[in-house]
C-alpha positions as CSV (number, residue, x, y, z in Angstrom):
1,M,-15.3,-121.5,39.8
2,V,-13.4,-119.5,41.6
3,K,-11.9,-119.6,45.7
4,V,-10.8,-117.1,47.9
5,R,-7.3,-117.6,48.5
6,R,-5.9,-118.0,51.7
7,V,-5.4,-115.5,54.6
8,K,-2.4,-115.9,56.7
9,V,-2.1,-113.4,59.3
10,V,-5.3,-111.2,59.4
11,P,-7.8,-112.2,62.3
12,F,-10.5,-109.8,60.8
13,F,-11.3,-112.2,58.0
14,I,-12.4,-115.0,60.7
15,L,-15.9,-112.7,60.6
16,L,-16.1,-112.1,56.7
17,P,-18.5,-115.3,56.6
18,C,-21.0,-112.9,59.1
19,L,-20.5,-110.0,56.3
20,F,-22.2,-111.2,53.8
21,F,-25.1,-113.4,55.7
22,T,-25.5,-112.9,59.6
23,N,-26.4,-116.2,61.6
24,S,-26.9,-114.7,65.5
25,L,-29.7,-113.1,66.2
26,Y,-31.7,-113.9,64.0
27,A,-30.8,-116.9,62.7
28,E,-34.7,-118.5,62.8
29,E,-35.9,-115.6,61.7
30,N,-37.8,-114.7,58.2
31,A,-35.9,-111.9,56.2
32,A,-39.2,-111.5,54.2
33,T,-41.2,-110.1,57.3
34,M,-38.6,-107.6,58.0
35,Y,-38.3,-106.7,55.3
36,Q,-42.1,-105.6,55.2
37,Q,-41.9,-103.7,57.7
38,A,-38.8,-102.0,55.7
39,S,-41.7,-101.2,53.2
40,S,-44.3,-100.1,55.9
41,L,-42.0,-97.5,56.4
42,F,-41.3,-96.2,53.1
43,S,-42.2,-93.2,52.5
44,D,-42.7,-93.0,49.0
45,V,-42.7,-90.4,46.1
46,S,-45.0,-90.3,43.3
47,P,-43.3,-90.8,40.3
48,F,-40.3,-92.5,41.5
49,P,-37.1,-91.4,40.3
50,H,-35.9,-94.0,38.8
51,D,-34.1,-92.4,36.0
52,E,-32.5,-89.7,38.1
53,I,-31.3,-92.5,41.1
54,N,-30.4,-95.1,37.7
55,K,-27.9,-91.9,36.9
56,V,-26.6,-91.6,40.0
57,I,-25.4,-95.3,40.6
58,K,-23.8,-95.4,37.0
59,D,-22.3,-91.8,37.2
60,G,-21.6,-91.2,40.9
61,W,-23.3,-88.1,42.9
62,K,-23.4,-85.0,41.4
63,E,-24.6,-81.5,42.0
64,G,-28.0,-80.6,41.8
65,N,-30.0,-84.3,43.2
66,E,-31.0,-82.6,46.2
67,G,-34.3,-84.1,46.0
68,L,-32.5,-87.5,46.2
69,K,-31.2,-86.0,50.0
70,A,-34.2,-85.0,50.7
71,I,-35.9,-88.8,49.8
72,L,-33.4,-90.1,51.7
73,A,-33.6,-88.5,54.2
74,Q,-37.4,-89.3,54.4
75,N,-35.8,-93.3,54.4
76,K,-33.4,-93.4,56.6
77,E,-35.7,-95.6,58.9
78,A,-36.7,-97.8,56.1
79,I,-33.5,-97.7,54.7
80,E,-32.2,-99.3,57.7
81,E,-34.9,-101.4,57.7
82,F,-33.7,-103.1,54.7
83,K,-30.0,-103.5,55.8
84,K,-31.3,-105.0,58.9
85,A,-33.0,-107.5,57.1
86,T,-30.7,-108.9,54.2
87,E,-28.3,-109.6,58.0
88,I,-30.8,-112.4,58.3
89,T,-29.9,-116.3,56.4
90,Y,-33.1,-117.3,55.7
91,C,-35.6,-115.4,53.0
92,D,-39.2,-117.2,52.0
93,F,-41.9,-114.6,50.4
94,S,-44.0,-117.4,49.8
95,F,-44.1,-117.6,54.0
96,G,-43.6,-121.5,53.6
97,K,-47.2,-121.1,51.9
98,A,-48.5,-124.0,49.7
99,I,-48.9,-121.8,46.5
100,V,-51.1,-123.3,43.4
101,K,-49.1,-122.8,40.5
102,D,-51.2,-120.7,37.6
103,F,-52.2,-117.7,36.5
104,L,-55.1,-116.5,39.2
105,A,-51.4,-117.4,42.3
106,E,-51.2,-114.4,44.3
107,I,-47.8,-113.2,44.1
108,P,-45.3,-111.3,46.0
109,Q,-44.3,-108.2,45.4
110,Y,-40.9,-106.4,45.4
111,A,-41.9,-102.7,44.5
112,Q,-40.7,-101.1,47.4
113,E,-38.4,-103.5,48.6
114,I,-36.8,-102.4,44.9
115,K,-37.1,-99.0,45.4
116,L,-35.1,-99.6,48.9
117,A,-32.1,-101.1,47.2
118,K,-32.0,-98.4,44.6
119,L,-31.7,-95.6,47.7
120,A,-29.4,-97.8,49.6
121,L,-26.6,-97.7,46.8
122,I,-27.4,-94.0,45.8
123,E,-26.6,-93.0,49.9
124,G,-23.6,-95.5,49.4
125,K,-22.2,-93.0,46.4
126,L,-23.6,-90.4,48.8
127,Y,-21.2,-91.9,51.4
128,E,-19.1,-92.8,49.0
129,K,-18.4,-88.4,47.7
130,G,-18.0,-87.9,51.5
131,S,-14.9,-90.7,51.7
132,K,-17.1,-92.9,54.2
133,L,-15.8,-96.0,52.3
134,D,-16.7,-98.3,55.0
135,M,-20.3,-96.9,55.2
136,A,-20.7,-97.2,51.2
137,V,-20.0,-100.4,51.0
138,D,-22.1,-101.7,54.1
139,N,-24.9,-100.8,51.3
140,Y,-23.7,-102.4,48.5
141,F,-23.3,-105.6,50.0
142,S,-26.4,-104.8,51.8
143,V,-28.0,-104.4,48.3
144,L,-25.9,-108.0,47.0
145,R,-27.7,-109.6,50.2
146,F,-30.6,-108.5,49.2
147,T,-30.1,-110.3,45.2
148,A,-29.1,-113.5,46.9
149,H,-32.7,-113.8,48.8
150,L,-34.2,-113.5,45.9
151,G,-32.3,-115.9,44.5
152,Q,-33.7,-118.8,47.4
153,Q,-36.9,-118.5,46.1
154,K,-38.7,-121.8,45.5
155,D,-41.8,-120.6,44.5
156,F,-42.3,-117.6,41.8
157,I,-38.7,-118.3,40.4
158,L,-38.7,-116.3,37.3
159,M,-40.0,-113.1,38.6
160,S,-37.2,-113.5,41.5
161,K,-34.2,-113.8,38.4
162,I,-35.5,-110.8,36.7
163,T,-35.8,-108.9,39.9
164,E,-32.0,-109.9,41.0
165,I,-31.2,-109.4,37.4
166,I,-31.7,-105.8,37.1
167,L,-30.4,-105.4,40.8
168,E,-27.4,-107.2,40.1
169,K,-26.3,-104.4,37.6
170,L,-26.4,-102.3,39.5
171,V,-25.1,-103.0,43.0
172,C,-22.0,-104.3,40.2
173,A,-21.7,-101.3,38.9
174,S,-21.3,-99.2,42.0
175,L,-18.6,-102.0,43.5
176,S,-16.9,-102.0,40.1
177,E,-15.8,-98.1,40.8
178,Y,-15.6,-98.8,44.2
179,A,-12.8,-101.5,43.3
180,K,-11.2,-98.5,41.1
181,S,-10.6,-96.5,43.9
182,P,-7.6,-95.7,44.7
183,K,-7.9,-95.1,48.6
184,L,-9.2,-99.2,48.5
185,T,-6.3,-101.0,50.7
186,I,-5.4,-104.6,50.9
187,P,-8.1,-105.3,53.6
188,D,-10.3,-104.1,51.5
189,C,-9.9,-105.5,48.5
190,H,-9.6,-108.8,50.7
191,Q,-13.1,-108.2,51.7
192,L,-14.9,-107.3,48.4
193,F,-13.2,-110.3,47.1
194,D,-14.4,-112.7,49.4
195,T,-17.9,-111.6,49.6
196,L,-18.3,-111.6,46.0
197,I,-17.2,-115.2,46.0
198,S,-19.7,-116.0,48.5
199,F,-22.2,-114.4,46.7
200,Q,-21.3,-116.3,42.9
201,K,-21.9,-119.8,44.9
202,R,-25.3,-119.1,46.2
203,K,-26.2,-118.3,42.2
204,V,-28.1,-120.4,40.3
205,G,-29.0,-120.6,37.0
206,L,-32.4,-120.2,35.1
207,E,-33.4,-123.6,34.7
208,N,-35.7,-123.8,37.5
209,A,-37.4,-121.6,36.6
210,L,-38.2,-122.3,32.7
211,E,-39.4,-125.6,34.4
212,E,-42.0,-123.5,36.9
213,E,-43.1,-121.6,34.7
214,K,-43.5,-124.8,32.5
215,E,-46.2,-125.6,35.3
216,F,-47.7,-122.6,35.9
217,R,-49.0,-122.8,32.5
218,K,-50.0,-126.3,32.1
219,N,-51.7,-125.5,35.5
220,S,-53.6,-122.2,34.0
221,I,-54.3,-124.2,30.4
222,R,-56.1,-126.3,33.1
223,L,-58.7,-123.5,34.7
224,I,-60.2,-123.5,31.1
225,E,-61.7,-127.0,31.5
226,K,-63.1,-125.7,34.9
227,D,-64.6,-123.1,33.8
228,V,-66.8,-124.8,30.9
229,Q,-67.2,-127.7,34.0
230,Q,-69.6,-125.5,35.6
231,K,-70.8,-123.9,32.5
232,G,-72.7,-127.5,32.0
233,K,-71.0,-127.6,28.0
234,Y,-68.3,-130.3,29.0
235,N,-66.3,-133.0,27.1
236,E,-64.0,-135.4,29.1
237,N,-62.4,-136.9,26.2
238,F,-61.9,-133.8,24.0
239,Y,-59.7,-131.7,27.5
240,Q,-58.3,-135.3,27.7
241,I,-57.0,-135.3,23.9
242,L,-56.5,-131.4,24.3
243,Y,-54.0,-131.2,27.5
244,E,-52.1,-135.1,26.7
245,E,-51.4,-132.6,23.2
246,Y,-50.3,-129.6,24.8
247,D,-47.9,-131.2,27.8
248,R,-46.2,-132.9,25.6
249,L,-45.2,-129.3,23.4
250,E,-44.6,-128.0,26.7
251,D,-41.9,-130.2,27.7
252,E,-40.4,-130.4,23.7
253,F,-39.7,-126.8,23.6
254,T,-38.7,-126.3,27.5
255,G,-36.3,-129.3,27.0
256,Y,-35.1,-127.6,24.0
257,F,-35.1,-123.8,25.5
258,I,-33.3,-125.3,28.4
259,V,-29.7,-126.6,26.4
260,G,-30.2,-123.5,24.7
261,F,-30.2,-121.8,27.5
262,K,-27.0,-124.2,28.6
263,E,-25.0,-122.9,25.3
264,N,-26.2,-119.6,25.8
265,N,-27.5,-119.6,21.9
266,M,-31.0,-120.2,21.3
267,T,-31.1,-121.0,17.7
268,V,-32.0,-124.3,17.4
269,F,-35.3,-123.5,20.4
270,E,-35.8,-120.2,17.8
271,E,-35.6,-122.5,14.5
272,K,-37.8,-125.3,16.0
273,F,-40.7,-122.6,17.5
274,N,-40.7,-121.0,13.8
275,K,-41.1,-124.1,12.3
276,F,-43.6,-124.9,14.7
277,K,-45.7,-121.7,14.2
278,T,-45.7,-121.8,10.4
279,E,-46.7,-125.8,9.9
280,L,-49.3,-124.6,12.5
281,E,-50.3,-121.6,10.1
282,E,-51.2,-124.0,8.0
283,E,-53.2,-126.5,9.9
284,R,-54.9,-124.3,10.7
285,K,-55.7,-122.1,7.4
286,P,-59.3,-124.3,6.6
287,F,-61.0,-122.8,9.9
288,K,-60.3,-119.7,9.8
289,L,-60.7,-119.2,12.8
290,G,-59.0,-116.3,14.9
291,W,-59.9,-116.3,18.0
292,K,-62.9,-118.3,17.3
293,L,-60.3,-121.0,18.6
294,F,-62.2,-121.1,22.1
295,N,-65.9,-122.1,20.4
296,G,-63.6,-125.8,20.4
297,L,-63.0,-125.5,24.0
298,L,-66.8,-125.0,25.1
299,G,-66.7,-129.3,25.1
300,L,-69.0,-129.3,22.1
301,P,-66.5,-128.9,19.4
302,Q,-68.1,-125.7,17.4
303,G,-65.2,-123.9,15.6
304,I,-62.3,-127.1,16.0
305,S,-63.2,-130.4,16.5
306,S,-60.1,-131.3,16.4
307,P,-58.6,-131.3,20.7
308,S,-54.4,-131.5,19.1
309,L,-54.9,-128.3,17.1
310,N,-56.7,-126.5,20.0
311,A,-53.9,-127.6,22.2
312,K,-51.0,-126.0,19.3
313,I,-53.1,-122.7,19.1
314,L,-52.8,-122.1,23.1
315,F,-49.2,-123.6,23.0
316,E,-48.3,-121.0,20.3
317,T,-50.0,-117.9,22.4
318,S,-48.8,-118.8,25.8
319,M,-44.9,-119.5,24.7
320,P,-43.3,-116.4,26.3
321,N,-40.2,-115.0,24.1
322,W,-37.9,-116.3,26.7
323,S,-33.9,-115.0,25.0
324,P,-33.8,-111.9,25.8
325,I,-33.9,-112.9,29.3
326,V,-31.0,-115.5,29.3
327,T,-29.4,-112.7,27.4
328,K,-29.7,-110.4,29.9
329,Y,-28.7,-113.3,32.9
330,Y,-25.4,-113.8,30.7
331,V,-24.6,-110.1,30.5
332,S,-25.3,-109.7,34.9
333,L,-23.3,-113.2,35.1
334,T,-20.7,-111.9,32.7
335,K,-20.4,-108.7,34.4
336,L,-20.2,-109.9,38.1
337,D,-16.9,-112.2,36.8
338,A,-15.0,-109.7,35.6
339,L,-15.5,-107.8,38.6
340,I,-14.2,-110.9,40.0
341,V,-11.3,-111.6,38.4
342,A,-10.4,-107.5,38.0
343,I,-10.3,-107.9,41.8
344,A,-8.4,-110.8,42.1
345,I,-5.6,-109.1,39.4
346,K,-5.8,-106.1,42.3
347,L,-4.5,-109.0,44.8
348,Y,-1.9,-110.0,42.7
349,E,-1.0,-106.5,42.0
350,F,-0.5,-105.9,45.9
351,E,1.4,-108.4,46.6
352,N,3.8,-108.4,43.9
353,N,4.0,-104.3,42.5
354,K,3.0,-105.2,39.1
355,A,-0.2,-106.8,37.1
356,P,0.2,-110.3,35.7
357,D,1.4,-111.0,32.7
358,N,-1.4,-112.9,31.4
359,L,-5.2,-114.5,34.0
360,Q,-3.3,-117.6,34.1
361,E,-0.5,-116.2,36.4
362,L,-3.7,-115.9,39.0
363,V,-4.2,-119.8,38.7
364,P,-4.4,-121.8,41.7
365,A,-3.0,-119.1,44.5
366,Y,-6.5,-116.5,43.6
367,L,-8.7,-118.7,41.1
368,E,-9.3,-122.3,40.7
369,K,-9.7,-121.1,36.7
370,I,-10.8,-118.2,34.8
371,P,-14.1,-117.6,34.2
372,E,-15.7,-118.4,31.7
373,D,-16.9,-116.1,28.4
374,P,-20.2,-117.3,27.7
375,F,-20.8,-114.8,24.5
376,D,-17.3,-116.4,23.3
377,N,-18.6,-120.2,23.5
378,F,-17.4,-120.4,27.0
379,K,-13.9,-120.0,26.8
380,P,-11.7,-118.1,29.3
381,L,-12.6,-114.2,29.6
382,K,-10.1,-111.8,28.2
383,Y,-6.9,-109.8,29.4
384,V,-5.1,-106.6,27.5
385,K,-2.0,-105.7,29.8
386,K,-1.6,-101.8,28.8
387,E,1.3,-99.7,30.2
388,N,-1.3,-97.5,31.8
389,G,-3.2,-100.4,33.2
390,W,-5.3,-103.5,32.3
391,I,-8.7,-104.9,30.5
392,V,-10.8,-107.8,31.8
393,Y,-13.3,-108.4,28.9
394,S,-16.0,-110.4,27.4
395,F,-17.3,-110.1,23.7
396,G,-20.6,-108.9,24.2
397,P,-24.0,-110.5,23.2
398,D,-23.3,-109.4,19.6
399,K,-20.3,-112.3,20.2
400,Q,-18.1,-110.4,18.6
401,D,-14.2,-109.6,20.0
402,D,-14.3,-105.8,19.5
403,F,-10.9,-105.8,22.0
404,A,-12.4,-103.4,24.5
405,D,-12.2,-100.7,22.5
406,M,-16.2,-99.9,22.2
407,E,-18.3,-100.9,25.1
408,I,-21.9,-102.5,25.2
409,D,-24.5,-99.8,25.5
410,E,-26.5,-101.9,28.4
411,E,-29.4,-99.9,28.3
412,A,-30.2,-101.4,24.3
413,H,-33.3,-101.9,23.4
414,D,-32.4,-104.9,21.9
415,L,-29.8,-106.1,24.7
416,S,-28.6,-109.3,22.4
417,K,-28.5,-107.1,19.3
418,A,-26.5,-104.6,21.1
419,K,-22.7,-103.6,19.9
420,G,-19.5,-104.0,21.8
421,D,-17.6,-105.5,25.2
422,I,-18.5,-106.4,28.8
423,V,-15.5,-104.7,29.8
424,F,-13.6,-103.2,33.3
425,Q,-10.8,-101.8,32.9
426,S,-8.5,-100.2,35.5
427,F,-7.9,-96.3,34.1
């Protein structure tokens, strides 16, 4: 866990908690209502230029982006409403409704909010180009607050986490470039450091999302029984055995997955699931069934009389591939941790007129401990001091130490196999 170093005499920082979550006039409001209002003001562009916008977020504002300036002008009011929404503490996109968690549930959509968040980021880049750093960082913090709102959700957690990961990657890229600015002052550095710490403390893992998705799948499978009952072909004993076996498999493999997630090692889960699929293939061969599976779900066994085998086939077809999500989660988390360490180093430089020789010099004055690298068996992040600056880095998803000489391609199709390290360098 990282902590904020106490600032002795800077009254401005008494207001820092308000910079992250404002409690004033909006304390009893639901930010989701204002996000809806912002979305209603959004002037959609078809097709929305995601690639061009992502390039500006990554590389900064270049000449030839006049079309993006026009989109910003069209959506100025919507962006401002979006930013106001992020200042509210409480956010519930389900609006307190009791959600029946199955595939028929009405799922909240974040498409418009994602677009507005991206527009806020490129507007920030435009402010940076005009040397309006205070306005730029205000935009970046607003997007960070929106991702924190996504992390608050108690329903549709996985969808919220995926959206959070996408936006966190973009906002961290913008804040990383901002952190390298030679115009960054000591108050700027403290503000950035404290805000990132506040955000980090609100982050949660994927465990709740995985448990909720298990519940979604169990409930969705039970919709088959309702359909069969309506058709008048129902065998209660058949479904009782089917659900018991299906639930057992869901509980067992979700348990394997959560352990794999916590260790950032999906090997055991994947080995057990592949073994399960191999054994299932042998068990179903005599029936030569393919999609005739559902004959056995019509109440009277017509294809496969075994409810247990039906349960296994249903489980195999419904179990998603979680590994890419785990990799993206840890890449996002590591980039945030590396940025926090980098800001701590800059604070050290401001106060000591030199970079630390090793990261342990930051403990405990700036950090309680050095953040862990999930791609290096959760050992501390690496640090290299050079003549022209310094580097903080993680081994990256390939779990190989490239000594920060090769940076990961975050746009790789399969991020889990992408070569290179996750790097923050000061120069």
